[in-house]
N, CA and C of each residue as an Amber inpcrd file, in Angstrom:
protein
   429
 -73.3930000 132.9210000 -81.5180000 -74.7780000 133.1600000 -81.8530000
 -75.6010000 131.8750000 -81.8410000 -74.9260000 130.7730000 -81.9870000
 -75.6380000 129.5140000 -82.0420000 -76.3370000 129.2200000 -80.7240000
 -75.7140000 129.5500000 -79.5960000 -76.3240000 129.3130000 -78.2930000
 -77.5980000 130.1110000 -78.1420000 -77.6170000 131.3490000 -78.5910000
 -78.8280000 132.1740000 -78.4950000 -79.9540000 131.5990000 -79.3380000
 -79.6150000 130.9920000 -80.4700000 -80.6330000 130.4240000 -81.3440000
 -81.2710000 129.2040000 -80.6960000 -80.5060000 128.4740000 -79.8940000
 -81.0270000 127.2770000 -79.2510000 -81.8200000 127.5920000 -77.9870000
 -81.6520000 128.7550000 -77.4130000 -82.3360000 129.1260000 -76.1770000
 -83.8250000 129.2510000 -76.4240000 -84.6140000 128.6530000 -75.5020000
 -86.0750000 128.6620000 -75.6090000 -86.6230000 129.8940000 -74.8930000
 -87.8070000 130.3450000 -75.2400000 -88.4280000 131.4750000 -74.5390000
 -88.7560000 131.0840000 -73.0940000 -88.9300000 132.0950000 -72.2110000
 -89.1990000 131.8380000 -70.7950000 -90.4950000 131.0610000 -70.5690000
 -91.4540000 131.2140000 -71.4430000 -92.7320000 130.5170000 -71.2630000
 -92.6630000 129.0400000 -71.6030000 -91.6280000 128.6290000 -72.3090000
 -91.4960000 127.2300000 -72.7000000 -90.6940000 126.5020000 -71.6170000
 -91.2540000 125.3860000 -71.1440000 -90.5890000 124.6060000 -70.1060000
 -89.8230000 123.4840000 -70.7870000 -88.5230000 123.6930000 -70.8720000
 -87.6550000 122.7300000 -71.5340000 -86.5400000 122.3600000 -70.5720000
 -86.3610000 121.0690000 -70.3590000 -85.3280000 120.5720000 -69.4590000
 -84.0570000 120.3750000 -70.2570000 -83.0390000 121.1750000 -69.9610000
 -81.7750000 121.1280000 -70.6900000 -81.0360000 119.8150000 -70.4690000
 -81.2040000 119.2110000 -69.3080000 -80.4950000 117.9710000 -69.0000000
 -81.0410000 116.7950000 -69.7980000 -82.3770000 116.6860000 -69.8370000
 -82.9920000 115.5580000 -70.5550000 -83.3020000 115.8850000 -72.0030000
 -83.2120000 117.1910000 -72.3420000 -83.5270000 117.6600000 -73.6880000
 -84.9680000 117.3170000 -74.0640000 -85.8950000 117.5220000 -73.0610000
 -87.3160000 117.2460000 -73.2940000 -88.1510000 118.3750000 -72.7160000
 -89.3760000 118.4870000 -73.2620000 -90.3560000 119.4040000 -72.7060000
 -91.0510000 118.6490000 -71.5820000 -91.0250000 119.2100000 -70.3510000
 -91.5860000 118.4600000 -69.2160000 -92.5010000 119.3080000 -68.3300000
 -93.2240000 120.2340000 -68.9240000 -94.1280000 121.0940000 -68.1540000
 -95.1790000 120.2700000 -67.4050000 -95.6790000 119.2110000 -68.0080000
 -96.7270000 118.3940000 -67.3840000 -96.1980000 117.5800000 -66.2050000
 -94.8760000 117.4280000 -66.1250000 -94.2910000 116.6210000 -65.0590000
 -93.9290000 117.4320000 -63.8180000 -94.0000000 118.7390000 -63.9260000
 -93.6200000 119.5990000 -62.8040000 -94.6920000 119.5480000 -61.7130000
 -94.2770000 119.6170000 -60.4280000 -95.2600000 119.5870000 -59.3280000
 -95.9120000 120.9490000 -59.1000000 -95.6410000 121.9070000 -59.9440000
 -96.1820000 123.2520000 -59.8050000 -96.6210000 123.7520000 -61.1770000
 -97.4450000 124.7640000 -61.1680000 -97.9260000 125.3520000 -62.4190000
 -96.7950000 126.0380000 -63.1580000 -96.8120000 125.9090000 -64.4950000
 -95.7150000 126.4800000 -65.2850000 -96.1730000 127.5530000 -66.2580000
 -97.4680000 127.8200000 -66.3240000 -97.9300000 128.8550000 -67.2540000
 -98.3960000 130.0740000 -66.4590000 -98.5670000 131.1680000 -67.1780000
 -99.0090000 132.4080000 -66.5430000-100.4210000 132.2670000 -65.9860000
-101.2120000 131.3610000 -66.5460000-102.5890000 131.1860000 -66.0690000
-102.6900000 130.1850000 -64.9140000-101.5840000 129.6080000 -64.4970000
-101.5850000 128.6690000 -63.3690000-101.9170000 129.4050000 -62.0760000
-102.5020000 128.7030000 -61.0930000-102.8120000 129.3550000 -59.8160000
-101.5310000 129.8560000 -59.1390000-101.7080000 130.9110000 -58.3950000
-100.5850000 131.5030000 -57.6810000-100.1720000 130.5730000 -56.5430000
 -98.8840000 130.4040000 -56.3860000 -98.3680000 129.5730000 -55.2860000
 -98.1700000 130.4890000 -54.0870000 -98.9260000 130.2200000 -53.0300000
 -98.8190000 131.0070000 -51.8060000 -98.3290000 130.0970000 -50.6910000
 -97.3610000 130.5430000 -49.9290000 -96.9200000 129.7120000 -48.8000000
 -98.0490000 129.5980000 -47.7720000 -98.1990000 128.4150000 -47.2360000
 -99.2340000 128.1650000 -46.2340000 -98.8410000 128.8330000 -44.9250000
 -99.8220000 129.4450000 -44.2700000 -99.5840000 130.0550000 -42.9600000
 -99.5920000 128.9300000 -41.9250000 -98.4320000 128.6160000 -41.3970000
 -98.3170000 127.5180000 -40.4360000 -98.2460000 128.0060000 -38.9870000
 -98.4570000 129.2910000 -38.7660000 -98.3400000 129.8390000 -37.4090000
 -99.3480000 129.1900000 -36.4580000-100.5870000 129.0110000 -36.9120000
-101.6090000 128.3990000 -36.0560000-101.2590000 126.9520000 -35.7660000
-100.8420000 126.2260000 -36.7990000-100.4700000 124.8260000 -36.6210000
 -99.2860000 124.7080000 -35.6720000 -98.3020000 125.5720000 -35.8410000
 -97.1120000 125.5510000 -34.9890000 -97.4740000 125.8740000 -33.5430000
 -98.2810000 126.9130000 -33.3650000 -98.6780000 127.3090000 -32.0080000
 -99.4420000 126.1820000 -31.3200000-100.3390000 125.5080000 -32.0630000
-101.0990000 124.3920000 -31.5020000-100.1620000 123.2450000 -31.1370000
 -99.1970000 122.9520000 -32.0030000 -98.2300000 121.8910000 -31.7250000
 -97.3920000 122.1960000 -30.5000000 -96.9420000 123.4320000 -30.3910000
 -96.1380000 123.8340000 -29.2340000 -96.9590000 123.7070000 -27.9520000
 -98.2160000 124.1690000 -27.9950000 -99.0850000 124.1040000 -26.8180000
 -99.3230000 122.6470000 -26.3970000 -99.6310000 121.7930000 -27.3630000
 -99.8810000 120.3750000 -27.0400000 -98.6200000 119.6940000 -26.5120000
 -97.4950000 119.9580000 -27.1580000 -96.2360000 119.3670000 -26.7230000
 -95.8880000 119.8140000 -25.3090000 -96.0330000 121.0970000 -25.0460000
 -95.7330000 121.6150000 -23.7090000 -96.6390000 120.9850000 -22.6580000
 -97.9080000 120.8040000 -23.0040000 -98.8530000 120.1960000 -22.0590000
 -98.4520000 118.7500000 -21.7470000 -98.0980000 118.0010000 -22.7860000
 -97.6960000 116.6040000 -22.5970000 -96.4060000 116.5250000 -21.7830000
 -95.4270000 117.3520000 -22.1520000 -94.1510000 117.3230000 -21.4440000
 -94.2940000 117.7840000 -20.0010000 -95.1550000 118.7620000 -19.7620000
 -95.3840000 119.2120000 -18.3940000 -96.0110000 118.0880000 -17.5620000
 -96.9680000 117.3660000 -18.1500000 -97.5900000 116.2360000 -17.4560000
 -96.5710000 115.1510000 -17.1200000 -95.7250000 114.8230000 -18.0840000
 -94.6950000 113.8190000 -17.8390000 -93.6910000 114.3010000 -16.8000000
 -93.3500000 115.5910000 -16.8520000 -92.4370000 116.1530000 -15.8630000
 -93.0280000 116.0310000 -14.4650000 -94.3170000 116.3250000 -14.3290000
 -94.9790000 116.2090000 -13.0190000 -94.9600000 114.7600000 -12.5250000
 -95.1700000 113.8010000 -13.4380000 -95.1060000 112.3870000 -13.0550000
 -93.7120000 112.0340000 -12.5450000 -92.6920000 112.4720000 -13.2850000
 -91.3130000 112.1790000 -12.8950000 -90.9700000 112.8650000 -11.5770000
 -91.4560000 114.1080000 -11.4000000 -91.1910000 114.8440000 -10.1610000
 -91.8150000 114.1260000  -8.9670000 -93.0690000 113.6650000  -9.1200000
 -93.7310000 112.9420000  -8.0250000 -93.0070000 111.6350000  -7.7210000
 -92.5910000 110.9240000  -8.7770000 -91.8580000 109.6770000  -8.5790000
 -90.5260000 109.9520000  -7.8790000 -89.8620000 111.0300000  -8.2690000
 -88.6040000 111.4170000  -7.6270000 -88.8300000 111.7100000  -6.1410000
 -89.8930000 112.4560000  -5.8280000 -90.1820000 112.7770000  -4.4290000
 -90.4510000 111.5130000  -3.6190000 -91.1890000 110.5610000  -4.2020000
 -91.4540000 109.2940000  -3.5050000 -90.1600000 108.5090000  -3.2880000
 -89.3020000 108.4900000  -4.3070000 -88.0220000 107.7930000  -4.1560000
 -87.1560000 108.4440000  -3.0950000 -87.1470000 109.7690000  -3.0620000
 -86.3580000 110.4730000  -2.0500000 -86.9040000 110.1970000  -0.6540000
 -88.2260000 110.1370000  -0.5290000 -88.8360000 109.8250000   0.7650000
 -88.4420000 108.4140000   1.2030000 -88.5190000 107.4460000   0.2630000
 -88.1130000 106.0710000   0.5800000 -86.6380000 106.0280000   0.9700000
 -85.8140000 106.7500000   0.2250000 -84.3840000 106.7870000   0.5410000
 -84.1620000 107.3410000   1.9440000 -84.8570000 108.4320000   2.2730000
 -84.6560000 109.0760000   3.5720000 -85.0560000 108.1620000   4.7250000
 -86.2220000 107.5190000   4.6410000 -86.5760000 106.6730000   5.7830000
 -85.7850000 105.3730000   5.7980000 -85.3450000 104.8590000   4.6360000
 -84.4490000 103.6950000   4.6460000 -83.1220000 104.0620000   5.2750000
 -82.5990000 105.2290000   4.9290000 -81.3470000 105.7110000   5.5130000
 -81.5060000 105.8940000   7.0260000 -82.6480000 106.4610000   7.4250000
 -82.9200000 106.7000000   8.8400000 -82.9780000 105.3710000   9.6090000
 -83.6590000 104.3720000   9.0450000 -83.7950000 103.0840000   9.7390000
 -82.4620000 102.3380000   9.7870000 -81.7410000 102.3010000   8.6680000
 -80.4610000 101.5880000   8.6710000 -79.4280000 102.2530000   9.5700000
 -79.6050000 103.5350000   9.8770000 -78.6980000 104.2110000  10.8050000
 -79.2340000 104.2110000  12.2350000 -80.4310000 103.6690000  12.4380000
 -81.0080000 103.5740000  13.7830000 -80.3590000 102.4020000  14.5230000
 -80.5510000 102.4020000  15.8240000 -80.0030000 101.3240000  16.6490000
 -81.0500000 100.2170000  16.7760000 -80.5920000  98.9770000  16.6850000
 -81.4230000  97.8240000  16.9960000 -80.5080000  96.6570000  17.2790000
 -80.9120000  95.8500000  18.2460000 -80.0680000  94.7410000  18.7020000
 -80.5810000  93.3940000  18.2320000 -81.2120000  93.3460000  17.0770000
 -81.7480000  92.0990000  16.5480000 -81.6540000  92.1510000  15.0260000
 -81.8230000  91.0100000  14.3950000 -81.8500000  90.9660000  12.9330000
 -83.3100000  90.9850000  12.4890000 -83.7260000  92.0570000  11.8100000
 -85.1280000  92.1450000  11.3750000 -85.5000000  91.0000000  10.4290000
 -86.7280000  90.5380000  10.5700000 -87.2430000  89.4470000   9.7470000
 -88.0500000  90.0460000   8.5970000 -87.8170000  89.5330000   7.3990000
 -88.5180000  90.0190000   6.2080000 -90.0180000  89.8020000   6.3820000
 -90.7930000  90.8240000   6.1180000 -92.2500000  90.7480000   6.1910000
 -92.8300000  91.1670000   7.5310000 -92.0040000  91.3150000   8.5630000
 -92.4860000  91.7190000   9.8850000 -92.5550000  93.2390000   9.9920000
 -93.4190000  93.7040000  10.8770000 -93.5770000  95.1410000  11.1070000
 -92.7600000  95.5640000  12.3190000 -92.0400000  96.6680000  12.1450000
 -91.2150000  97.2370000  13.2190000 -91.5650000  98.7160000  13.3460000
 -91.2720000  99.2680000  14.5210000 -91.6330000 100.6520000  14.8160000
 -90.3780000 101.4390000  15.1570000 -90.3290000 102.6540000  14.6660000
 -89.1610000 103.5080000  14.8750000 -89.4920000 104.5620000  15.9310000
 -88.5890000 104.7040000  16.8910000 -88.7860000 105.6430000  17.9980000
 -87.5280000 106.4890000  18.1990000 -87.7020000 107.5680000  18.9730000
 -86.5710000 108.3670000  19.4410000 -86.4880000 108.1600000  20.9480000
 -85.3200000 107.7340000  21.4430000 -85.1800000 107.4860000  22.8900000
 -84.8300000 108.7820000  23.6360000 -84.6060000 108.6570000  24.9200000
 -84.3350000 109.8430000  25.7620000 -83.0090000 110.5210000  25.4050000
 -82.1170000 109.7950000  24.7530000 -80.8270000 110.3620000  24.3320000
 -80.9170000 110.9830000  22.9250000 -82.1350000 111.1010000  22.3950000
 -82.3860000 111.6510000  21.0590000 -81.7840000 110.7730000  19.9550000
 -81.7610000 109.4530000  20.1780000 -81.2540000 108.5150000  19.1890000
 -82.4200000 107.7220000  18.6150000 -82.3530000 107.4280000  17.3260000
 -83.3750000 106.5940000  16.6950000 -83.1120000 105.1370000  17.0140000
 -84.1850000 104.3850000  17.2880000 -84.0250000 102.9500000  17.4620000
 -85.2750000 102.2450000  16.9750000 -85.0800000 101.0050000  16.5560000
 -86.1350000 100.1810000  15.9840000 -86.5930000  99.1810000  17.0370000
 -87.9080000  98.9340000  17.0930000 -88.4550000  98.0390000  18.1070000
 -89.6560000  97.2870000  17.5510000 -89.9800000  96.1700000  18.1840000
 -91.1930000  95.4260000  17.8240000 -92.3840000  95.8790000  18.6710000
 -92.1330000  96.7160000  19.6750000 -93.1880000  97.1710000  20.5870000
 -94.0720000  98.1950000  19.8790000 -95.3890000  97.9750000  20.0090000
 -96.3850000  98.8420000  19.3730000 -96.3510000 100.2480000  19.9730000
 -96.6840000 101.2760000  19.2010000 -96.7040000 102.6460000  19.7130000
 -97.7210000 102.8400000  20.8480000 -98.8050000 102.0700000  20.8400000
 -99.8110000 102.1980000  21.8930000 -99.3130000 101.6510000  23.2350000
 -98.2680000 100.8480000  23.2080000 -97.7390000 100.2310000  24.4160000
 -96.5310000 100.9740000  24.9810000 -96.1870000 102.1290000  24.4000000
 -94.9820000 102.8300000  24.7930000 -95.2350000 104.3260000  24.7270000
 -94.5300000 105.0890000  25.5500000 -94.7410000 106.5390000  25.5720000
 -93.5930000 107.3180000  24.9260000 -92.6880000 106.6330000  24.2340000
 -91.5860000 107.3240000  23.5590000 -92.0840000 107.9670000  22.2600000
 -91.2870000 108.9130000  21.7590000 -91.6840000 109.5960000  20.5240000
 -91.6320000 108.6230000  19.3500000 -92.7650000 108.4480000  18.7320000
 -92.9580000 107.4950000  17.6440000 -92.7050000 108.1820000  16.3050000
 -91.8820000 107.5680000  15.4070000 -91.5490000 108.1530000  14.1040000
 -92.2540000 107.4570000  12.9460000 -92.6910000 106.2180000  13.1300000
 -93.3770000 105.5060000  12.0560000 -93.2100000 104.0060000  12.1660000
 -94.0430000 103.3010000  11.3960000 -93.9770000 101.8390000  11.3510000
 -93.5030000 101.4330000   9.9580000 -92.6860000 100.3780000   9.9250000
 -92.0550000  99.9660000   8.6860000 -92.0250000  98.4500000   8.5850000
 -92.0090000  97.9600000   7.3320000 -91.9260000  96.5310000   7.0710000
 -90.7350000  96.3080000   6.1430000 -89.9440000  95.2910000   6.4330000
 -88.7900000  94.9570000   5.6050000 -89.2530000  94.0360000   4.4820000
 -88.9850000  94.4380000   3.2140000 -89.3910000  93.5740000   2.1050000
 -88.2450000  92.6560000   1.7030000 -88.4660000  91.8010000   0.7160000
 -87.4690000  90.7970000   0.3220000 -86.2110000  91.4080000  -0.2980000
 -86.2840000  92.6680000  -0.7320000 -85.1050000  93.3630000  -1.2710000
 -84.3130000  94.0570000  -0.1720000 -84.7260000  93.8210000   1.0780000
 -84.1370000  94.4760000   2.2530000 -84.3190000  95.9910000   2.2000000
 -85.4430000  96.3890000   1.6120000 -85.8130000  97.7960000   1.5900000
 -87.0010000  97.9610000   2.5360000 -86.9490000  99.0160000   3.3290000
 -88.0120000  99.2690000   4.2950000 -89.1580000  99.9960000   3.6110000
 -90.3840000  99.5150000   3.8770000 -91.5940000 100.1440000   3.3490000
 -92.3570000 100.7630000   4.5020000 -92.7390000 102.0160000   4.3470000
 -93.5100000 102.6940000   5.3910000 -94.9420000 102.1700000   5.3390000
 -95.4820000 101.8570000   6.5130000 -96.8640000 101.3690000   6.5980000
 -97.5970000 102.1450000   7.6810000 -98.9160000 102.0420000   7.6480000
 -99.7050000 102.6380000   8.7310000 -99.5660000 101.7520000   9.9540000
 -99.4050000 102.3690000  11.0950000 -99.2790000 101.5560000  12.3050000
-100.6550000 101.0480000  12.7170000-100.6770000  99.9880000  13.4640000
-101.9200000  99.3880000  13.9220000-102.6930000 100.3670000  14.7920000
-101.9860000 101.1380000  15.6220000-102.6560000 102.0930000  16.5130000
-103.2960000 103.2240000  15.7110000-102.7160000 103.6080000  14.5690000
-103.3170000 104.6390000  13.7370000-104.5750000 104.1460000  13.0330000
-104.6190000 102.8600000  12.6940000-105.7950000 102.2940000  12.0200000
-106.9780000 102.2270000  12.9650000-106.7320000 102.0020000  14.2490000
-107.8080000 101.8750000  15.2190000-108.4320000 103.2200000  15.5440000
-107.6870000 104.3170000  15.4000000-108.1890000 105.6370000  15.7680000
-109.1910000 106.1660000  14.7850000
């Protein structure tokens, strides 16, 4: 019976651990006249966050996709040029032209497209990393 005598009524806020009344220290109302605690509706906030996040991620994805496509294009024409035939050592910074000969083989030449009637594939410059950069040919700039 002693335990029942020590038990406080439900309206009294008594902390059994500290053996103190701590209603004023609680982060929420403790009396019947306290405002009702209602959970905040976060659906609008969540939907807005999802929409903004998706927009940002989609933009970044498009940037990465475009960069990937450019890298693949560079890889393809570098692969094409390094597998082409040429009987000289290309000089860094010089412009060379890629053609298809009568045997349907790719070959690299210093001869301008305007000076030759073979099928022209593009003009390229070798950079210091030994990577080929596609450039506009001189004959295309004049047109």
